[in-house]
C-alpha positions as CSV (number, residue, x, y, z in Angstrom):
1,M,17.8,-13.6,-23.6
2,T,15.9,-16.6,-22.1
3,T,15.0,-16.8,-18.5
4,S,16.5,-19.4,-16.1
5,T,15.0,-22.9,-16.2
6,A,15.4,-23.1,-12.4
7,P,13.2,-21.1,-10.0
8,V,14.6,-17.8,-8.9
9,D,13.5,-16.0,-5.8
10,V,13.3,-12.2,-5.9
11,V,13.4,-10.3,-2.6
12,L,11.6,-7.0,-2.6
13,P,12.1,-4.9,0.5
14,C,8.9,-2.9,0.9
15,L,7.9,0.2,2.9
16,D,4.7,1.7,1.7
17,E,4.9,0.6,-1.9
18,A,1.2,-0.3,-2.5
19,A,1.0,1.9,-5.6
20,A,4.0,0.3,-7.3
21,L,3.6,-3.4,-6.3
22,P,1.0,-4.4,-8.9
23,G,3.1,-3.3,-11.8
24,V,6.4,-4.7,-10.3
25,L,4.9,-8.1,-9.5
26,A,3.2,-8.4,-12.9
27,A,6.5,-7.7,-14.7
28,L,8.4,-10.5,-13.0
29,P,9.7,-13.0,-15.6
30,A,8.3,-16.6,-15.6
31,G,9.8,-18.7,-12.8
32,Y,10.8,-15.7,-10.7
33,R,9.0,-15.9,-7.4
34,A,8.4,-12.7,-5.4
35,I,9.2,-12.5,-1.7
36,V,7.9,-9.1,-0.5
37,V,9.4,-8.2,2.9
38,D,7.2,-5.7,4.6
39,N,9.2,-3.3,6.8
40,G,6.3,-1.6,8.6
41,S,4.0,-0.3,5.8
42,T,0.9,1.6,6.7
43,D,-0.6,1.8,3.2
44,G,-1.8,-1.8,2.8
45,S,1.3,-3.0,0.9
46,P,1.2,-6.6,2.4
47,D,-2.4,-7.1,1.2
48,V,-1.6,-5.8,-2.2
49,A,1.4,-8.1,-2.5
50,T,-0.6,-11.1,-1.4
51,A,-3.4,-10.3,-3.8
52,H,-0.8,-10.3,-6.7
53,G,0.7,-13.6,-5.8
54,A,3.7,-12.7,-3.7
55,T,4.9,-14.4,-0.6
56,V,4.8,-11.8,2.1
57,V,7.0,-11.9,5.2
58,H,7.3,-9.2,7.9
59,E,10.4,-7.7,9.3
60,P,9.7,-5.4,12.3
61,R,13.2,-4.1,12.6
62,K,13.5,-0.9,10.5
63,G,16.2,-0.9,7.9
64,Y,17.0,-1.9,4.3
65,G,19.5,-4.5,5.4
66,A,17.1,-6.0,7.9
67,A,14.5,-6.5,5.2
68,V,16.9,-7.9,2.7
69,H,18.4,-10.4,5.1
70,T,15.0,-11.6,6.2
71,G,14.0,-12.1,2.6
72,L,17.2,-14.0,2.0
73,T,16.5,-16.3,4.9
74,H,13.0,-17.1,3.6
75,A,14.3,-17.8,0.1
76,S,14.8,-21.4,-1.1
77,A,15.9,-21.0,-4.7
78,G,19.5,-21.6,-5.6
79,I,19.8,-18.0,-7.0
80,V,18.2,-15.1,-5.3
81,C,17.7,-11.6,-6.7
82,F,17.1,-8.3,-4.9
83,L,15.2,-5.4,-6.4
84,D,13.6,-2.2,-5.2
85,A,9.8,-2.4,-5.1
86,D,9.1,1.2,-6.2
87,G,8.8,0.6,-9.9
88,S,12.1,2.3,-10.8
89,L,13.6,-0.9,-12.2
90,D,12.2,-3.4,-14.6
91,P,12.2,-6.9,-13.1
92,A,12.9,-8.2,-16.6
93,E,16.4,-6.7,-16.2
94,L,17.1,-9.4,-13.6
95,V,17.4,-12.0,-16.3
96,P,20.9,-11.1,-17.6
97,L,22.0,-10.8,-14.0
98,V,20.9,-14.3,-13.3
99,A,22.5,-15.5,-16.5
100,A,25.8,-14.1,-15.4
101,V,25.6,-15.9,-12.1
102,E,24.7,-19.1,-13.9
103,A,27.7,-18.6,-16.1
104,G,30.1,-18.5,-13.1
105,A,30.0,-15.0,-11.6
106,H,29.6,-14.9,-7.8
107,L,27.6,-11.7,-8.0
108,A,25.9,-9.7,-10.7
109,V,24.7,-6.2,-10.1
110,G,22.8,-3.6,-12.1
111,R,24.5,-0.4,-13.2
112,R,21.8,2.2,-13.3
113,V,21.4,4.2,-16.4
114,P,18.8,7.0,-15.9
115,V,16.2,7.2,-18.7
116,S,15.6,10.9,-18.2
117,R,16.9,13.9,-16.3
118,G,15.8,14.2,-12.7
119,V,15.4,10.4,-12.2
120,W,18.6,10.2,-10.2
121,P,19.1,13.4,-8.1
122,W,22.5,15.0,-8.1
123,H,23.0,14.3,-4.4
124,A,22.3,10.6,-4.8
125,R,24.6,10.4,-7.8
126,A,27.4,12.2,-6.0
127,G,27.2,9.9,-2.9
128,N,27.2,6.8,-5.1
129,R,30.2,8.0,-7.1
130,V,32.3,8.5,-4.0
131,L,31.5,5.1,-2.6
132,A,32.1,3.4,-6.0
133,T,35.5,5.1,-6.3
134,I,36.4,3.6,-2.9
135,L,35.4,0.2,-4.0
136,R,37.4,0.4,-7.2
137,R,40.5,1.3,-5.2
138,R,39.9,-1.9,-3.2
139,G,40.0,-3.8,-6.5
140,L,36.3,-4.3,-7.2
141,P,35.4,-2.9,-10.7
142,V,32.0,-1.5,-10.0
143,S,30.5,2.0,-10.7
144,D,27.2,1.7,-8.8
145,I,26.1,0.7,-5.3
146,A,23.2,-1.0,-7.0
147,P,19.7,-1.9,-5.7
148,A,19.4,-4.8,-8.3
149,R,21.6,-7.9,-7.8
150,A,21.7,-11.6,-8.3
151,V,23.7,-14.1,-6.3
152,R,23.7,-17.7,-5.2
153,R,21.8,-18.0,-1.9
154,T,24.4,-20.1,-0.1
155,D,27.2,-17.9,-1.2
156,L,25.5,-14.8,0.2
157,L,24.7,-16.4,3.5
158,A,28.3,-17.6,3.8
159,L,29.5,-14.1,3.1
160,G,28.1,-13.0,6.5
161,V,26.9,-9.5,5.7
162,R,26.0,-8.0,9.1
163,D,24.7,-4.4,8.4
164,R,21.0,-4.1,8.8
165,A,20.6,-0.5,7.7
166,F,21.5,1.3,4.5
167,G,25.1,0.1,4.7
168,Y,24.1,-3.4,3.6
169,P,24.8,-3.0,-0.2
170,L,28.2,-1.5,0.4
171,E,29.2,-4.1,3.0
172,L,28.1,-6.8,0.6
173,L,30.5,-5.4,-2.0
174,V,33.3,-4.9,0.4
175,R,33.1,-8.4,1.6
176,A,32.8,-9.7,-2.0
177,A,36.0,-7.9,-2.8
178,D,37.8,-9.2,0.2
179,A,36.6,-12.8,-0.6
180,G,37.9,-12.5,-4.2
181,W,34.5,-12.8,-5.8
182,T,33.9,-12.3,-9.5
183,V,31.5,-9.4,-9.7
184,V,30.0,-8.3,-13.0
185,E,27.9,-5.3,-13.8
186,H,25.1,-4.9,-16.4
187,D,23.3,-1.7,-17.4
188,V,19.8,-1.5,-16.2
189,A,17.3,1.3,-17.1
190,Y,16.6,3.6,-14.1
191,R,13.1,4.9,-14.5
192,P,10.8,7.3,-12.5
193,R,9.2,5.6,-9.6
194,A,5.6,4.6,-9.7
195,V,3.1,7.5,-9.1
196,G,2.5,7.8,-5.4
197,T,5.9,6.5,-4.3
198,R,9.0,8.3,-3.1
199,S,12.5,7.1,-2.5
200,K,13.4,6.7,1.1
201,V,17.0,7.3,0.2
202,S,17.6,9.5,-2.9
203,G,14.3,11.3,-2.6
204,S,15.9,13.9,-0.3
205,V,19.3,15.2,0.6
206,R,18.7,14.1,4.2
207,G,17.9,10.6,3.1
208,T,21.0,10.4,0.9
209,A,23.2,11.7,3.7
210,R,21.8,9.1,6.1
211,A,22.5,6.3,3.6
212,V,26.0,7.6,3.0
213,R,26.6,7.7,6.7
214,D,25.5,4.1,7.2
215,M,27.6,3.0,4.2
216,A,30.7,5.0,5.4
217,A,30.5,3.2,8.8
218,V,31.1,-0.1,6.9
219,L,34.5,1.2,5.7
220,R,35.8,2.1,9.2
């Protein structure tokens, strides 16, 4: 599949991902511009990102949603993608997501397919499954609260997602369902994170519980 002919901005929320960033940034398709949003790294991630050609912005407020929203406000491309910066997802897999948006979808999201056992811990899969079931009951045919997505910048800004913590991805999908958006899923390979990185969410039961707590608050 060919890449988009128009520039695409890729927002990469970042907290101590210096080990993963070189590989992630090098794998971006042609025309995909990296916006690394540093969320308080202490391992030199901003310098690494700059050295590898990314635009770096800083978000002092802790939280996934805060980093994502800041990246969105700094983007200028018509279509913006979002991707974890830990090396678990291949940036090339953003291409079919962008193509789906160009073809008329409001939002395209990645459905993670683990490449091996242990990549996606049981507690993270269980929490994801519960939340995806709730979304399907609301009429949104998704099976993953995915960290990879593509959307038109103006559409997402107009959607008005307000959560600035781990509830952001779920609120986005809830609001998309309520707005009658066309949302499509594409399989994306879910790989081990780069050596030296650890998931802030699925890397521990505590992290997963915190994320599910933030997400559940969106549904109240």
